[in-house]
Structure formats: structure tokens, C-alpha cells
C-alpha angles and dihedrals in degrees: 000000000000100000113224097347092125129056118239090255091051092050090049093050091046090049092050094048101041102024083220109160090209090074091049087047092055091052089045092054092050095053105029093104093048093051093044092051091052094046090049090048095056101033099037092207122099097212093043089049091052093049093047090045090055091047091052097049090047089050092048091055087074099029095057091057089066106028127080113220125186104182105029097186094053093040091050091051093053092042091051092047092050092045089053092048091048091049091051090048091050089049091054093045096052109110120224122272090242094056090049094053101039112108097357138053095198110150116236133163089234089058090049092048093049093046090053091048094049094050103043089137088063091069101156092051091044091050088049091053094044089051090051092048091050092047090051092049089050088054094058118102112267098256092048093044091051095049095042090052093048095046102040105024101034096029095228120165122235093259093051088049091053090051094047096044105029089230117135119250095258093048089052092050090046092050092049093046096046093042091053090050089049092049089051091054093045095048091048092049091047094039 
């Protein structure tokens, strides 16, 4: 690695052209402290700030391939702030586990996520469930797996997924719906 031999814009251009993660890694190294600081300012919890920071950087790996950015540092600051605010809004909007389970036992990824968040002290069980979920995702056919990961794990919208995968909108919706159904079957079988 050549340190700061390239400007931010040069690294962005090189990353877009080559898709070499080393260029993204150099940008990541430059701005880790900035992003962590912004996350900590909004989330007020070190571990949560680290988690959200990692989610954001993983999301940006794909986003930067399709976005043109003139001033990376400013753009990254605003993007980080918005990501934190959306994260906080999503946390407030999450219904309780009880309200999700009353009256129906339908499987959903949101239910699984909420259950995991509410039982963080039950780490061994959580690890086991996450491990099962990951194995089930790995068993999906490639197109379903790709769309499910983008939609649920990277929180991409349908339009973004069509852009990233080249699938038309109906295919994306179908892959997500069928993938979700297959995950339900797999999780029940391995439950």
C-alpha cells in the first residue's frame, strides 16, 4: 500500500474502474476515525457505533461503484450522519417481539432479527440461530441468495437490486419472495 499517494478522487476512480478492494481499503483507512466519530456522536454507544460503521462501509463498497462523488470527505460525513439517523429511526420503529408473535407464528426475517436483538444475553442460542440462518441463506439458489442478501442484509431497495444484479424488477421480487419462503422452510426443518 502506498499510503496517501493518491487523492480521494483518484482512489474512487481506481476503485470504480478496477473494483479492487485495496483502493477502497485505502479510503476506508483514511476516514475510519471520522465515520466512527460521527456514529458515536449520534448513537452514544461504542459497540453500536462500531457495528453501524461496519454496516455503512459494507454498504458503500457497492454504492460507490454507481455514485459519482466530487468531495468524498463531505459526502461521507453527510452519508454517515444520514445512515445513523435512519438506523435510529428504524430502532424506534421496531415493534416489540410480543406484538410480532401474538396471534400468528408466521416466520419473517424481521421477526428473527428482532428476536435476536431482544435476547443478546442469550448469546450461545443467538449464535446458533444466526449460524442456521446463514447456512439456510447459503443453500438458496444463487439468484435468490444474491437478492435476499441485498434486500435484507444490505437493505437495498428493489430498484438498487435491479441495478446491481441486472435482473428485471419482477425477477427481483420473485427471487426475494421465493428466497424468503425457502428460508422459512429451511429454518423450520433445522429448528
